C-alpha positions in Angstrom: -33.7 -0.8 -7.9 -34.0 2.9 -8.0 -31.0 5.2 -7.5 -32.4 6.5 -4.3 -32.7 3.0 -2.8 -29.1 2.1 -3.9 -27.7 5.4 -2.4 -29.6 4.7 0.8 -28.0 1.2 1.2 -24.5 2.6 0.4 -25.0 5.4 3.0 -26.1 2.9 5.7 -23.1 0.7 4.9 -20.8 3.8 5.1 -22.3 4.9 8.4 -22.1 1.4 9.8 -18.5 1.1 8.6 -17.6 4.4 10.2 -19.3 3.5 13.5 -17.6 0.0 13.6 -14.2 1.6 12.8 -14.7 4.2 15.5 -15.7 1.5 18.0 -12.5 -0.5 17.3 -10.4 2.7 17.7 -12.1 3.2 21.1 -11.4 -0.5 22.0 -7.7 0.1 21.3 -7.8 3.2 23.5 -9.5 1.4 26.3 -7.0 -1.4 26.1 -4.2 1.1 26.5 -5.5 2.4 29.8 -4.6 -0.7 31.7 -0.8 -0.2 31.8 1.7 -2.2 33.8 5.1 -0.4 33.9 7.9 -2.8 33.0 11.0 -0.6 32.7 10.9 1.8 29.8 8.0 0.2 27.9 4.7 -0.6 29.7 2.7 -3.8 29.2 -0.8 -3.0 27.8 -3.5 -4.7 25.8 -3.0 -2.5 22.8 -1.4 -5.2 20.6 -4.3 -7.5 21.4 -6.8 -4.8 20.4 -4.9 -3.9 17.2 -4.8 -7.6 16.2 -8.4 -8.1 17.0 -9.4 -4.9 15.1 -7.6 -5.9 12.0 -8.8 -9.5 12.2 -12.4 -8.5 12.5 -12.4 -5.5 10.1 -9.8 -6.4 7.4 -6.9 -4.3 6.3 -8.8 -1.1 5.2 -11.0 -0.5 8.2 -8.7 -2.2 10.7 -5.8 0.0 9.7 -8.1 3.0 9.7 -9.2 2.2 13.3 -5.5 2.2 14.3 -4.9 5.4 12.4 -7.8 7.1 14.2 -6.5 5.9 17.5 -3.0 7.3 16.7 -4.5 10.6 15.5 -6.6 11.0 18.6 -3.5 10.5 20.7 -1.4 12.8 18.6 -3.8 15.7 19.1 -3.6 15.2 22.9 -6.5 12.9 23.8 -5.2 10.6 26.5 -5.5 7.3 24.6 -1.9 6.1 24.8 -0.5 3.9 27.6 -1.1 5.3 31.0 -3.7 7.7 29.7 -1.2 9.9 28.0 -1.4 11.7 24.7 0.2 14.2 22.5 2.9 14.4 19.8 5.5 14.1 22.5 4.5 10.5 23.1 4.9 9.7 19.4 8.3 11.4 19.4 9.3 9.7 22.6 11.0 6.3 23.2 7.8 4.3 22.7 6.5 6.2 19.7 7.9 3.7 17.2 5.8 0.9 18.7 2.6 3.1 18.4 3.4 3.8 14.7 4.3 0.1 14.3 0.6 -0.7 15.2 -0.2 0.5 11.6 2.0 -2.1 10.1 0.5 -4.7 12.4 -3.0 -3.8 11.3 -2.0 -3.9 7.6 -0.5 -7.3 7.9 -3.2 -8.9 10.0 -6.0 -7.2 8.1 -4.5 -8.3 4.7 -4.4 -11.9 6.0 -7.9 -11.7 7.3 -9.2 -10.5 3.9 -7.1 -12.8 1.7 -7.6 -16.0 3.7 -11.1 -15.3 5.0 -10.1 -15.3 8.6 -8.7 -18.8 8.6 -6.9 -19.6 11.8 -3.4 -20.6 10.6 -2.8 -17.7 8.2 -4.3 -15.2 10.7 -2.1 -16.5 13.5 1.0 -16.3 11.3 0.0 -12.8 10.3 -0.5 -11.7 13.9 3.0 -13.1 14.8 4.5 -11.3 11.8 2.6 -8.1 12.5 3.8 -8.0 16.1 7.4 -8.7 15.0 7.2 -5.8 12.5 5.8 -3.6 15.3 8.8 -4.7 17.5 11.1 -3.7 14.6 9.6 -0.3 14.2 9.6 0.3 18.0 13.0 -1.1 18.7 14.7 0.9 16.1 13.0 4.1 17.2 13.7 3.4 20.8 17.4 2.9 20.0 17.5 6.2 18.2 15.7 8.2 20.9 17.4 6.6 23.9 20.8 6.1 22.2 20.9 2.5 23.5 22.6 -0.5 21.9 20.8 -3.4 20.2 21.2 -5.9 23.0 20.2 -3.6 25.8 17.2 -2.4 23.8 16.1 -6.0 22.9 16.4 -7.1 26.5 14.3 -4.1 27.7 11.8 -3.7 24.9 11.3 -7.1 23.3 12.2 -10.0 25.5 9.9 -9.2 28.4 7.0 -8.9 26.0 7.3 -12.1 24.0 5.2 -14.3 26.3 2.5 -11.6 27.0 2.2 -10.9 23.3 1.9 -14.6 22.5 -1.0 -14.8 25.0 -2.6 -11.7 23.4 -2.3 -13.3 20.0 -4.0 -16.4 21.2 -6.8 -14.3 22.8 -7.2 -12.2 19.7 -7.4 -15.3 17.5 -10.0 -17.0 19.8 -12.1 -13.9 20.2 -12.0 -13.0 16.5 -13.0 -16.5 15.6 -15.9 -16.6 18.0 -17.1 -13.1 17.1 -16.9 -13.6 13.3 -19.4 -16.5 13.8 -22.0 -14.3 15.4 -21.3 -10.7 14.3 -21.4 -9.2 10.9 -19.2 -6.2 10.5 
């Protein structure tokens, strides 16, 4: 194989990788648009999209898609919940949850890569990833709002346990089905 042919294949893979990563960043943004206000923290499909992205793309590209999403929001593109954007959102009460998406993507993506997208390890990783996201977000929320632990957990975690469990199931089913027919 000539050097030119080899470079061409690497370039195509790189372009494909960038496009797929950008598509999943866009998916996360679209899933944040549908926002149901529940007190201080809205219910969105962001955690679903983060889990799906990492499950489909692995830890490198999955985490990169989340990073691109956060970067877009940080510079003011209205990709965060309720079509908001800007550094103020990241510094605000829910900013810790958004940053926690990076940890979720790392955990889920690592499991997807290490255990070849097998259902049980991936499900455990999604649960762990969301719990770590809760930890980041809850601590940040407590700092910004100056609330106590119990009040914050009752506001920011408990109402989201069942919806996030449903999102994990949906992300698992969809990633399983898509991985059978789509090569990313």
